[in-house]
N, C-alpha and C positions, 0 to 999 in steps of 0.2 A: 577722591579717585584714587584708585590702586595703581601703581606702576608695575608694568610688566617687563622683566628682564629675559635677554636671550640666554638660554642654557649653553649653547654652542655659538662662540664667537665667530665662528668661520662663516664667511658670506656664502660659500658654496653649500652650506646646510639650509639655506632659506630657499624654501619651495614654494611660497606664496606670500603675498602681502596681507597685512591686516585689512579688514573691510573698510576702516575709515582712511586708507590711504589710496589716493587715486593712482591710475596707472602711468599715463604719459608715455606709452610705449608706441614705437613705431610699427605698424602693422603692414607687411608687404601685401599689397593688393594686385598689382600687374607688372609683368616684365615684357618689354618689347626690344626686340633686336633689329637694327636697321641693316639691310642689304641692298644698296642702291635704290633706298625707299624715297619716294617724293615727300613723304610725311609720316609721322607717327601720331595718332590720336588716342585719347584717353576719355573715358566717361566719369563723371563726378556725381555723387548723389549725396543724400542728407545723413549718410552713416557716420561722418566725421566731421569735426568743426574746421579742420585744415588738412591740407594735403601736400605732401613733400615729394618732389620728383629729383631723383638723383640721376646724373648724366655721366656715363663712363666712356671715354675715349671716342667721342662724336668726331668723325672723320669726314670732311666735306669732299665731293667730287669736283668742286669748282674752286679755284684759287681765291683767296680773300674773301671767302663766303662766310656767313655767320648764322648760328642756330637762333631762331626767333619763334615767337608764338603768338597765337590769338585765341579768343574763347568764343564760345557759342552758348546761346540761351534757347535753342530749338533742337536740341539733342543731336547736334552736329550736322544739321542740313545747311546751315551757313555759319560762316565765320566772319565777324567784323563788328564786335562790341566796341562801343566807344570807350576809350581809355585816355588817361593822362599819365605820363610816366618820365623818369628821369634816369640818366646813366652817366657814370663817369668810370675813366679807365686809367689803370697804372701800367707801364710797359718799360721794358729793358732789354735791348738787343743783345745777342750773344757777343758781338765784337765791342760792346761798351760804347757804341758810337751814339746811341740815342737812347734817352730816358723821358719819361713823361708821366705827369699827374694832370689829367685833363677832363673837364665836364664836356661831354659829347653832345653840343646843343644840336647838331645836325642828326642825331639818332634818337633823340627824345620824342615824345608824341604829347601833343595838347589837344585833347578832345578829338582824336582822330580814330579812325576805324582800321588802320593798317596793322601789320605785324611788327611787334616790339623785338628788337634784338636783346639776346642774352649775352652773347659773346661777339667781338667784332674782328673780321679779318683774319681768319684762320688760314694757314698755308695747307698745300696739298702734298708736302713731302710724306713718304711713307710712314716717318715716325712722328708726325705732328697730328695733335687732337685738341678737343675742348672738353673739359670736365666740369661739373659744377652741381649746383643745387638750386631749385626753385620752389618756393612756398606760396601758396594761395590759402588766404583765411577766410573761413565761413563762406564758401562759394554758394551754398543753398539758401543764404538769407535772403528773404523777400522784404527786408527793411533797409539794409545798409549797402553802400557800395562795396565793392570787393577788392581787399587791398592784396598786393603780391610784392615780392621781393625775391632777389637772386643774387648770387655770388658765383662767379665763373673764372676758372684759371686755364689758360690754354696757349698754344704756341701762336705767336704772331708770325706772319709771312715773311718777315725780314730776313733771317729768322730771329725769334727771341720770345720772352715770355710777356704775356698780356693777362691783366686780371681785370674784370668787369663787374661793377656793382650796379644792379637795377632795381628799381622800386617803382610803385605806381599803384593805380586801381582802375578797375573796370567801372565805368560811371553808369551803373544800372542797379536797379533794386530787384531785377529779375535774377533767378538763380541761374548761374553758370553751370551748365550741364556737360560741357565737354571742352577740352583744350587740344589744340593742334600744335605741333612742333615741326618745322621745317626749316630748310637752308634759305638764305636770302637769294641765292642762286644755285642751280643745280640740285642734286640729291643728297640726302645722308647716305654717304658710300658704306659708313661702317659705324658701329657704336650700340650702346645699351641705354635704355631709359628705365628706371624702375619707379613705381609710383607707390607711395606710402599713405595710410591714413594714421592720423595721430589721435590715440584714445586718451 
């Protein structure tokens, strides 16, 4: 096998990858901006093996409200796919009065059909928001359950910093065709959600 060497060692000179190297790139599919929105919904298909959602400055209209999600197997006609999930939280208040590292048993789901929280108890001060990332793997599979995980950083209503880690799976072998994001109470007052496909 012959070895090939780069003539120019600058990364800026690379215009394309050799055919034997896979991409792994994030491909922006959709951007939605909330404005007193009850929910934001996204359609999924079999174009990608996984989808990544990035959340920017999600600001709730109701105090202590949390961004949450559910899936659909019928193109968004209904939301309520059975899931099992887990969530834990790390927090630190601005006045240093409270810290925590806690499994949130009251916010997990065990074979339920409700909405799952991605962040907990955000405040409504003008400078408070929730930011994070949510990944769902192989949502179009008709063989396996659909795993997901997320990591969110945001303001706690105390005020302070709260970080949340969520993981779980939709317990269905039907394809997940849509995802809906909404607040646990009130509206998504402001914020952006971007959906990427991973190639």
